[in-house]
C-alpha positions as CSV (number, residue, x, y, z in Angstrom):
1,M,15.4,37.5,-19.0
2,W,11.6,39.1,-18.7
3,R,10.9,39.5,-15.4
4,P,7.5,41.1,-14.5
5,K,7.5,44.3,-12.4
6,K,6.3,44.8,-8.7
7,K,2.7,46.4,-10.1
8,E,2.4,43.8,-12.9
9,Q,2.5,40.8,-10.0
10,E,0.6,42.6,-7.7
11,K,-1.9,42.9,-10.2
12,T,-1.8,39.3,-11.1
13,I,-1.9,38.1,-7.4
14,D,-5.0,40.8,-7.3
15,R,-6.8,39.1,-10.3
16,F,-6.2,35.5,-8.9
17,Q,-7.6,36.4,-5.8
18,A,-10.6,38.0,-7.0
19,L,-11.3,35.4,-9.4
20,S,-11.6,33.5,-6.3
21,S,-13.4,35.9,-4.0
22,G,-17.0,36.9,-4.3
23,Q,-18.2,34.8,-6.8
24,T,-21.6,32.7,-6.8
25,V,-22.2,29.1,-8.0
26,Q,-23.0,30.2,-11.5
27,T,-20.2,32.3,-11.6
28,L,-18.3,29.6,-10.4
29,F,-19.4,27.2,-13.0
30,D,-19.0,29.5,-15.9
31,R,-15.7,29.5,-15.2
32,L,-15.2,25.6,-15.0
33,E,-17.1,25.1,-18.7
34,H,-13.6,26.8,-19.7
35,S,-12.2,22.9,-18.7
36,N,-13.4,20.2,-21.3
37,D,-13.4,17.5,-18.9
38,F,-16.3,19.3,-16.6
39,K,-19.6,18.4,-17.3
40,R,-23.2,20.0,-16.8
41,Y,-26.7,19.0,-18.0
42,K,-29.8,18.4,-17.0
43,V,-31.6,15.3,-16.1
44,G,-35.3,14.5,-15.7
45,A,-38.6,16.0,-16.6
46,S,-38.3,18.3,-13.4
47,G,-34.9,19.9,-14.9
48,W,-32.6,18.9,-12.1
49,V,-29.3,20.4,-12.9
50,I,-25.5,18.4,-12.2
51,S,-22.6,19.3,-12.5
52,Y,-19.0,17.5,-11.9
53,V,-15.7,17.0,-13.2
54,S,-15.6,13.8,-15.6
55,T,-12.0,12.8,-14.7
56,M,-12.3,13.5,-10.5
57,C,-15.7,11.3,-10.6
58,D,-16.5,7.8,-10.6
59,D,-19.1,7.1,-13.3
60,K,-20.5,3.8,-11.3
61,I,-21.9,6.4,-8.9
62,I,-23.6,9.1,-11.5
63,N,-24.9,6.1,-13.4
64,N,-26.1,3.6,-10.6
65,A,-27.1,5.7,-7.8
66,L,-27.9,9.3,-9.3
67,L,-29.4,8.8,-12.4
68,P,-31.9,6.4,-11.6
69,V,-33.4,8.2,-8.7
70,L,-33.3,11.6,-11.0
71,K,-35.6,9.8,-13.8
72,K,-38.2,8.5,-12.1
73,N,-39.0,11.7,-10.8
74,E,-39.5,10.5,-7.2
75,V,-38.0,13.4,-5.2
76,Q,-39.2,16.8,-5.1
77,S,-36.2,18.8,-3.2
78,L,-32.5,18.2,-2.4
79,E,-33.5,16.9,1.7
80,D,-35.7,14.4,-0.1
81,M,-32.9,13.3,-2.6
82,K,-30.4,13.4,0.3
83,E,-32.7,10.5,2.4
84,K,-32.9,8.5,-1.3
85,L,-29.8,8.3,-2.2
86,L,-27.9,5.5,-1.1
87,V,-24.2,7.2,-0.4
88,D,-22.5,8.3,2.5
89,N,-21.8,12.0,3.7
90,I,-24.3,13.9,1.3
91,R,-24.5,17.4,2.1
92,V,-26.5,20.4,1.7
93,T,-24.7,23.8,1.6
94,E,-25.1,27.0,-0.1
95,D,-21.2,28.1,0.8
96,T,-19.7,28.7,-2.5
97,K,-16.0,28.1,-1.8
98,K,-17.3,24.7,-0.1
99,I,-19.2,24.0,-3.2
100,E,-15.4,24.5,-5.1
101,E,-13.7,22.3,-2.7
102,N,-16.3,19.8,-3.1
103,V,-16.3,19.8,-6.9
104,M,-13.0,19.7,-7.3
105,A,-12.8,16.9,-5.0
106,G,-14.6,15.0,-7.3
107,H,-18.1,15.5,-5.9
108,I,-21.7,15.8,-7.8
109,I,-23.1,18.7,-7.6
110,V,-27.1,18.9,-7.8
111,Q,-29.1,22.0,-7.9
112,E,-33.1,22.3,-8.9
113,K,-32.8,25.0,-11.2
114,S,-29.3,26.2,-12.8
115,A,-29.2,29.8,-11.1
116,D,-29.8,28.4,-7.5
117,Q,-27.3,28.8,-4.6
118,K,-28.1,26.1,-2.8
119,V,-26.7,22.7,-3.7
120,L,-26.2,19.3,-3.2
121,C,-23.0,17.8,-2.7
122,I,-22.7,14.0,-3.4
123,P,-19.3,12.1,-2.8
124,A,-17.9,10.8,-6.3
125,S,-14.6,10.4,-6.3
126,N,-12.8,8.0,-8.3
127,N,-10.3,7.4,-5.6
128,E,-7.1,6.2,-8.3
129,G,-4.0,5.8,-6.9
130,R,-0.9,3.6,-6.2
131,K,-1.6,0.1,-4.4
132,V,0.6,-0.7,-1.7
133,S,4.0,-2.1,-2.5
134,I,7.4,-2.4,-0.8
135,P,9.4,0.1,0.9
136,E,12.2,1.1,-2.2
137,V,14.6,3.5,-0.2
138,E,14.1,1.9,3.4
139,F,14.6,-1.7,2.6
140,S,14.9,-4.1,5.3
141,V,15.6,-7.9,4.7
142,V,13.1,-8.9,8.2
143,G,10.0,-6.9,9.6
144,P,7.0,-5.3,7.1
145,K,7.0,-4.8,3.9
146,E,4.8,-2.2,2.9
147,A,5.6,1.2,2.7
148,F,3.5,4.2,2.5
149,V,1.6,5.5,-0.6
150,E,0.6,9.1,-2.0
151,S,-3.1,8.8,-0.6
152,I,-3.1,10.4,2.9
153,D,-6.5,8.2,3.8
154,T,-4.6,4.9,3.0
155,N,-1.5,6.2,5.1
156,M,-3.7,6.7,7.8
157,S,-5.2,3.5,7.4
158,L,-1.6,1.7,7.4
159,M,-0.7,3.5,10.7
160,R,-4.4,2.8,12.3
161,K,-4.4,-1.2,12.1
162,R,-0.9,-1.0,13.7
163,L,-2.5,1.5,16.6
164,P,-5.7,0.2,16.8
165,I,-6.9,3.0,19.9
166,S,-9.1,5.4,20.0
167,Q,-6.3,7.7,21.2
168,L,-4.5,7.8,18.1
169,T,-5.2,11.5,16.9
170,L,-5.6,13.2,13.4
171,R,-5.2,16.9,13.2
172,E,-6.2,17.8,9.3
173,L,-5.2,21.2,7.8
174,K,-5.4,22.4,4.2
175,M,-2.2,24.1,3.3
176,G,-1.3,26.3,-0.1
177,S,-3.8,28.9,-1.6
178,I,-3.7,26.9,-4.7
179,T,-3.3,23.6,-4.2
180,Q,-5.3,23.3,-1.1
181,T,-3.3,20.2,0.0
182,R,-4.3,18.1,3.0
183,V,-1.8,17.7,5.6
184,G,-2.1,15.9,8.6
185,V,-1.0,16.2,12.0
186,V,-0.8,12.8,13.7
187,Y,0.0,11.6,17.7
188,I,-1.4,9.5,20.0
189,D,-3.4,11.7,23.3
190,G,-1.9,11.4,26.6
191,I,1.3,10.4,25.5
192,A,2.9,13.3,22.9
193,D,3.9,16.7,24.7
194,E,1.0,19.4,24.0
195,D,3.7,21.8,23.6
196,N,5.1,20.0,20.8
197,I,1.9,19.6,18.9
198,Q,0.9,22.9,19.6
199,T,4.6,24.1,18.1
200,V,3.5,21.8,15.0
201,L,0.6,23.3,14.6
202,Q,1.4,26.7,14.9
203,R,4.3,26.3,12.3
204,L,2.0,24.5,10.0
205,K,-0.5,27.6,10.4
206,N,2.6,29.9,9.7
207,I,3.1,28.8,6.2
208,D,2.0,30.9,3.6
209,Y,2.9,29.5,0.1
210,D,1.0,28.5,-3.2
211,Q,1.8,25.2,-3.8
212,I,2.6,22.1,-1.2
213,I,3.4,19.3,-3.2
214,D,5.3,16.8,-0.6
215,S,6.6,16.7,2.7
216,S,9.6,17.8,1.7
217,F,8.2,21.1,1.3
218,I,7.2,21.2,4.6
219,S,10.6,19.8,6.5
220,Q,12.1,22.8,4.7
221,M,9.6,25.3,5.9
222,I,9.0,24.1,9.2
223,S,12.8,23.3,10.7
224,D,14.3,25.4,13.3
225,N,17.5,25.7,10.8
226,S,16.6,26.1,7.3
227,T,20.5,26.8,6.5
228,S,21.7,23.9,8.1
229,P,23.2,21.0,6.1
230,F,21.5,18.5,8.5
231,P,18.0,17.7,8.4
232,Q,15.8,18.4,11.8
233,L,12.8,16.3,10.6
234,L,12.8,12.3,10.2
235,D,11.4,11.1,6.4
236,T,10.3,8.2,6.4
237,E,8.4,5.7,4.1
238,R,7.7,2.7,6.9
239,P,4.2,2.7,8.4
240,D,6.3,0.2,11.2
241,R,8.7,3.1,11.9
242,V,6.4,5.8,12.4
243,V,4.0,3.6,14.6
244,E,7.3,3.2,16.8
245,V,8.3,6.9,17.0
246,L,4.7,7.5,17.9
247,V,4.7,5.0,20.6
248,E,7.6,6.9,22.1
249,G,5.6,10.1,22.1
250,K,6.6,11.9,18.9
251,I,4.7,13.8,15.9
252,A,3.9,12.6,12.4
253,I,3.3,14.8,9.5
254,V,1.0,13.0,7.1
255,V,0.6,15.1,3.1
256,D,-1.9,13.8,0.8
257,G,0.2,13.1,-2.2
258,S,3.2,12.1,-0.7
259,P,4.7,8.8,0.1
260,H,6.8,9.7,3.1
261,V,5.9,11.1,6.4
262,L,7.8,13.5,8.7
263,T,8.4,12.5,12.3
264,C,9.7,14.7,14.7
265,P,11.3,16.0,17.4
266,T,14.3,13.9,16.2
267,T,17.7,13.6,16.8
268,I,21.0,12.9,15.2
269,V,21.4,9.3,16.6
270,E,17.9,8.3,14.6
271,F,19.3,8.8,11.3
272,F,21.9,6.1,11.6
273,S,19.5,3.8,13.5
274,A,17.5,1.4,10.8
275,S,14.0,-0.4,11.4
276,D,16.1,-4.0,11.4
277,D,17.3,-3.0,14.7
278,Y,14.7,-3.9,16.0
279,F,13.7,-7.2,14.3
280,L,17.1,-8.7,15.4
281,P,18.6,-9.6,18.6
282,W,19.7,-6.8,20.8
283,H,23.8,-7.6,20.3
284,L,23.7,-8.4,16.6
285,A,21.5,-4.5,16.2
286,T,24.4,-3.2,18.7
287,A,27.2,-4.6,16.0
288,F,25.1,-3.6,12.8
289,R,25.0,-0.1,14.4
290,L,28.2,0.5,15.7
291,I,29.4,-0.5,12.2
292,R,27.2,2.3,10.6
293,L,28.4,4.9,13.0
294,F,32.3,3.8,12.1
295,A,31.6,4.0,8.3
296,V,30.0,7.1,8.4
297,F,33.1,8.7,9.9
298,F,35.9,6.8,8.0
299,S,33.6,8.1,4.5
300,V,33.7,12.0,5.9
301,L,37.5,11.4,7.4
302,S,39.3,8.9,5.5
303,T,40.1,11.3,2.3
304,P,40.8,14.9,4.3
305,L,43.0,12.6,6.5
306,Y,45.0,11.1,3.4
307,V,45.4,14.8,2.1
308,A,46.1,16.1,5.4
309,I,49.0,13.1,6.1
310,L,50.8,13.6,2.6
311,T,50.8,17.6,2.8
312,Y,51.8,18.1,6.4
313,H,52.8,14.9,8.3
314,H,54.5,12.9,6.1
315,E,56.5,11.5,9.6
316,M,53.1,9.9,10.5
317,I,53.1,7.3,8.2
318,P,55.2,4.1,8.9
319,E,58.1,3.2,7.1
320,E,56.7,0.2,5.9
321,L,54.0,1.9,4.0
322,M,55.8,4.9,2.8
323,S,57.3,3.2,0.3
324,T,53.9,1.8,-1.5
325,I,52.7,5.5,-1.0
326,V,55.8,6.6,-3.1
327,A,55.7,4.3,-5.8
328,S,52.2,5.1,-6.2
329,R,52.3,8.6,-6.5
330,A,55.6,8.8,-8.3
331,D,54.1,9.6,-11.7
332,I,51.2,11.6,-10.5
333,P,51.5,15.3,-11.7
334,F,49.1,16.7,-8.9
335,P,49.3,17.8,-5.2
336,P,47.0,15.5,-3.6
337,I,44.7,17.7,-2.8
338,L,44.0,17.9,-6.7
339,E,44.2,14.4,-6.7
340,V,41.3,14.0,-4.0
341,I,38.9,16.4,-5.7
342,I,39.2,15.1,-9.4
343,L,38.1,11.0,-7.7
344,E,35.5,12.6,-5.4
345,L,33.8,14.5,-8.4
346,T,33.8,11.3,-10.5
347,I,32.1,9.4,-7.6
348,E,29.8,11.8,-7.8
349,L,29.0,12.0,-10.8
350,L,28.8,8.5,-11.3
351,R,26.0,8.6,-8.1
352,E,24.1,11.3,-10.1
353,A,23.8,9.5,-13.5
354,G,22.8,6.1,-11.4
355,A,20.3,7.6,-9.7
356,R,18.6,9.8,-12.5
357,L,18.8,7.1,-15.0
358,P,16.3,3.7,-15.3
359,T,17.4,1.2,-12.9
360,K,18.7,-1.5,-15.3
361,I,21.1,1.2,-17.0
362,G,21.9,2.8,-13.6
363,Q,23.2,-0.3,-12.0
364,T,25.4,-1.0,-15.2
365,I,26.6,3.1,-15.4
366,G,27.8,2.5,-11.5
367,I,29.4,-0.7,-11.8
368,V,31.1,0.0,-15.7
369,G,31.9,3.4,-15.1
370,G,33.8,2.6,-11.5
371,I,36.0,0.0,-12.8
372,V,36.4,1.6,-16.3
373,I,37.2,5.3,-14.9
374,G,39.2,3.9,-12.3
375,T,41.5,1.6,-14.1
376,A,41.9,4.3,-16.8
377,A,42.7,7.0,-14.2
378,V,45.7,5.0,-12.7
379,D,47.1,3.9,-16.1
380,A,47.1,7.5,-17.3
381,G,48.8,8.7,-14.5
382,L,45.9,10.9,-12.5
383,T,45.6,9.4,-9.7
384,S,47.8,7.0,-7.1
385,N,45.8,3.1,-6.9
386,V,46.5,3.9,-2.7
387,L,44.0,6.7,-2.8
388,L,41.3,5.4,-5.5
389,I,41.2,2.1,-3.0
390,I,40.7,4.7,-0.1
391,V,37.8,6.4,-2.5
392,A,36.2,3.8,-3.2
393,L,36.0,2.5,0.5
394,A,34.2,6.0,1.5
395,A,32.0,5.8,-0.9
396,L,31.0,2.4,-0.2
397,A,30.9,3.5,3.3
398,S,28.6,6.1,2.8
399,F,25.8,3.9,1.3
400,T,25.7,2.4,5.0
401,T,23.3,4.9,5.9
402,P,19.6,3.9,6.5
403,V,18.3,7.3,6.0
404,Y,18.4,8.8,2.3
405,Q,18.5,12.4,4.0
406,I,21.3,11.9,6.1
407,G,23.9,10.5,3.4
408,N,23.7,13.2,1.3
409,T,24.4,15.5,4.3
410,I,27.5,13.3,4.5
411,R,28.6,13.8,0.6
412,L,28.2,17.5,1.6
413,I,30.2,18.2,4.5
414,R,33.3,15.9,3.2
415,F,34.5,19.1,1.2
416,P,35.0,21.4,4.0
417,F,36.7,18.9,5.4
418,L,39.1,18.8,2.8
419,I,39.6,22.4,2.5
420,G,40.8,22.2,6.2
421,A,42.9,19.5,5.6
422,Q,44.8,21.4,2.8
423,M,45.0,24.7,4.9
424,W,46.0,23.5,8.0
425,G,46.5,19.9,8.0
426,L,45.4,17.8,10.8
427,V,44.6,21.3,13.2
428,G,42.4,22.0,9.8
429,V,40.3,18.9,10.5
430,A,39.9,19.3,13.7
431,M,39.1,23.0,13.3
432,V,36.1,21.6,11.0
433,M,35.2,18.6,13.0
434,M,35.0,21.3,15.9
435,F,32.8,24.0,13.9
436,Y,30.3,21.4,13.3
437,I,30.2,19.7,16.3
438,G,28.9,23.0,17.7
439,H,26.5,23.7,14.7
440,L,25.1,20.3,15.9
441,I,24.9,21.6,19.6
442,K,23.1,24.6,18.7
443,L,20.8,22.9,16.6
444,T,17.5,21.6,17.6
445,S,13.7,19.9,16.2
446,I,10.9,22.2,16.5
447,G,12.8,23.5,19.8
448,R,14.2,20.3,20.8
449,P,18.3,19.5,21.4
450,F,19.0,18.0,18.0
451,F,22.3,16.6,19.2
452,A,20.5,14.7,22.5
453,P,21.2,12.3,24.5
454,L,25.0,13.5,23.7
455,Y,23.9,16.7,24.9
456,P,22.3,17.5,27.0
457,L,23.7,13.6,28.6
458,R,20.5,11.7,28.9
459,F,21.7,8.3,30.2
460,L,18.9,6.7,30.0
461,D,18.2,7.6,26.5
462,L,21.9,6.0,25.7
463,R,19.7,2.3,25.9
464,D,18.7,3.4,22.4
465,A,21.5,5.3,20.9
466,F,25.0,4.1,19.5
467,I,23.8,1.1,21.2
468,R,20.7,-1.1,21.4
469,L,19.9,-2.6,24.9
470,P,17.3,-5.4,25.1
471,F,13.6,-4.3,25.1
472,S,13.2,-5.1,28.8
473,K,15.8,-2.4,29.5
474,Q,13.6,0.2,27.2
475,T,11.3,0.5,30.6
476,D,10.9,4.6,29.7
477,R,10.5,6.5,26.8
478,P,12.8,9.0,25.3
479,L,13.4,11.9,27.3
480,Q,13.5,14.0,24.4
481,N,10.0,14.0,23.3
482,R,8.9,15.2,26.8
483,P,6.4,12.4,27.1
484,E,3.0,12.9,29.0
485,A,3.6,9.1,29.9
486,P,7.2,8.9,30.4
487,R,6.9,4.7,31.4
488,R,6.3,2.2,29.3
489,F,5.9,-1.0,31.6
490,N,6.6,-1.9,35.3
491,K,10.0,-3.2,35.0
492,K,9.3,-5.7,38.2
493,H,7.0,-7.5,35.9
494,V,9.8,-8.1,34.0
495,S,12.1,-9.2,36.6
496,E,9.3,-11.9,37.6
497,R,10.0,-15.7,36.1
498,R,7.5,-17.6,36.7
499,D,7.9,-21.6,35.9
500,I,5.6,-23.4,33.4
501,D,3.8,-25.3,36.3
502,E,2.4,-21.5,37.4
């Protein structure tokens, strides 16, 4: 495969930078004229020159607001036009870089003469995009049904609608040397820790990359440990969840063009908390959360334990169950590890096929493929029906995770457990478990412990970790976030009981 030499790469970079620097308005427009959607023409007897990118501008502003004023010859200067146009945020500038940013953002550029460096920038973006819809990844039975979209302005509106306070702060940056993507850091001033805010801002400013397309790019670039399979920033598409963590003292990262928002610092237990947990009574939410945690452990450990016990620890199998397992494996030509790997890879293939195909076809592939392949594998003697049940239950249990990111992690970490079970039995499973626990203890999220509240142990934060106590018990914000205002409300008011007559 052909690869450019280092000197050729440097020449290409220098040429690109040269095109972007040291240019005038005239050279900028000359370069833009190579694109068919760039329009530039004179209007009126005085020869006003307007320039714009037609695919980015709203025709109504051009035809109804700008052209009538220019054709009447009622304006004598750019400042005069700025006063007479009924459009907000009009600016007069001579900065070529600002002019380039504005024209590519959907602004109309007006000049008195075609060679003038001083121009008038009129906002005229068409703002086309997807409308607010229901969540597709984090669907909930109860609670709000709104999800983020690709517009950073719309996403901020969804958050401000739920947090109508002046303390909600947005710090915006431009990221990506080519894409110039708008990235916002959102927090509540007076609650979020200043060290956390500065850490996030500094890491974002240190990113040097040519394109930022989605929030997942930033998640990979500012994570404390980019080699870890565990996500260190929570990715969500629900405005209500973002507002909830902002009130707790966390920070949100919003990216223009991405329907997902990142929140940090985060902990491992947050990835097993669903939005429904806060819309249901606390005892039901606690029960469902414990079921999800059990399902995760079952999904990760069930097949490794099957391999370890059948390979090294036959004495652990009850006599009543031994005959069933022996009968199911009587005609199987493969050892347990190979049998498990065949089924696990089959499940992964079905998952990928179902995820990449259109919705209706994907559902059909998942159901029909699972039934047909599973039945055929047992009839052909390639696998036992006992293992088929275990693998199917493990796959089903992995789908209970409410956050898609941690679901992918669970799919991956099963395979090291299988290798450990094959090599050393239950001792191997324990060794892999100790390795992952040690890794989680060392892991951090923007410098805060990722394994909290288990390590370091924080009893107050356990009230909303593996269990969820009533809201009346959630008097303090999580210590993990180092909030400047740790108290949510005064618990004395909760204990006061008033009669109806009072």
